[in-house]
N, C-alpha and C positions, 0 to 999 in steps of 0.2 A: 507283318510287324507293325505295331502301332507307332505313330509319330509321337514326339515328345509333347507334353502338356505344360502349362504354366504352373510353376511352384514357387512359393516364397516362404522362407522361414519354417519349412517343414509342413506347410499347408498346401495340399494339392488342389489346384483350381482347374479341374478337368475340362470345363466348358469355356475356358478362357484362352486367349482374349477373343472377343468377337470383333473388336476394333483395336488396332495397335498403331502407335506413332512413336518412332524412335528418333531422337534428336542427338546428333553428334556435332558438337561445336568446338572450335578452337579459335584462339585469338592469335593474330599475327602482328608482328612489329617489323618495321624496316630499320636497317642500320646502314648508314652511309660509309662506304669504304674509302680509303685514301685515293684510290684510282678514280673516284667519282661515281663508281657504280653503286647500285643499291642492292642490299641483300635482305631477303625476308626470312624471319625466324619465327618459329612457333613458341608462344609463351603460354603459361597456364591459362586455361579458359574455364568456362562453366562446365560442370560435370555433365556427362551424358544423361539424358532424361528419357524415360520410357513412360508413356501415358496411354490410356485407352479405356475401353469399357468391357465389361464381361458380366457373366451371370454365376450365381451360386445356386445350385439346385439340391433338392432332396431334404430329408428330415434334418440333416445337420447344417443346413445353410445358415441359420441364425447363429449357431455356435461358431461356424467358420468366419462369419462376419465379425463376431465379437473378438475372435483371435486376431483377425486382421486389424481391427480397431486398436487392440492392445499393442500390436507391433507398430502401428502408426504413432501412437502416443509415446511409446518408448524411444522412438528414433534410433533404435539399435540396428546396425547393419546385419544383414542376413543374406544367404545365397538366394539369388533370383534366377530361375531357369526359365528361358523362353524358347518356344519352338523355333528352330532354325538359327538361333542366335547364341546358344550356349548358356553358360552360367557365369555370373559375376556377383560380387558383393554389392548390395544396394540398400538404400533406406526408403521405406514407404513414407513419402512426404505428404500425400493427400489421398484420402479415401472418402468417397461421396456416394450416398444413395442416389442413384440416377433415376429411379422410379419408385412408386409406392411399393413397399415390400408385401409379398404374399406369403402364405403359410409355408410353402416349399420352394420359393423362388425369390431371389433378391438380385436386382440389377445394380451394379456398382460402376463407378468410374474411379480411376486410380492414377497416381503419378509416383514413379520411383526415380531416385537419383543414384547413379553409380557412385561408389566411393572406394577409395583405396586401390584402384586399378584391379588387375586380375591376379596379383601375386598372392598366393596363399600356400601354406606348407603342404606338401604331399603327405598322405597318411602313412605311406610306407615306401621303401625302396624295393620291396619284394615284387616279384612278377605277378602276384595275385593279391587280391584283397577280399575281405568278407563284407557283405552289405548288412544293413539294418532293415527291419521290416518297413515297407512303405517308401524306401528310397527309390529314386529313379537312376537310370544310367547317367543322366545329366548331373545328378548330385555327385556320383562317383567321379565323373569327369572333372567337375569343379574341385573336389577335394584332392584329387591326385594330379591336378594340372595336366590333364590329358585331353586330347580332342575327342569329343563324343563319337565322331564318325570312326575314329581308330578303334574305340572300344566296341562299337557295333561290329566292325569287321573282325575283331579278335574274339568275339563272343557270339558266334552264330547260334549257340544253344539258347540264348535269351530271346524269347518270343515277344515279351512285353517290356519294352525299355522304359516305360513310364512308371511302373510299379514293380519293384523287385521283391522277391520273398526274403525273409530274414535269413541271414547267414549264407546268402548265395555267393558262390565263388566267381569272381570276375577277373579275367586275365587283363593285365595292364600293359604288357609289352611282350 
């Protein structure tokens, strides 16, 4: 079985990330109690950030880079799927050419910011769902608010979790 690959806004970044940094930050405040004790509480902090570098390969690498540029300019949230971290809604806030582009190879650096938490409406309350061509099991997990590891266990017939065929039947529970 193939491990998950990085995807953002419907774009499959199969050779990414080559380097990844995930920042989880929260702000704390203290509150004095009548007893004289101090109590720490979490307050809204900066959104989680994901940054790193990666490569776009093949004949479509320039087209993929242009799609990512458009997503970065639009600042629209889209599902971000990362290997081992699952999927969540994020905004691509920075996209940089990290090296001189070649005909079939572009090296990029990127920064995403998580937005809106992980709450998203499930696509169905039915025990199965149908996929669209090119979706990954990570995308299905995100859309149905299901853990991808549960989906893998429930669907042993799926050999490639990174790219499902169109109209594939996936058991949700």
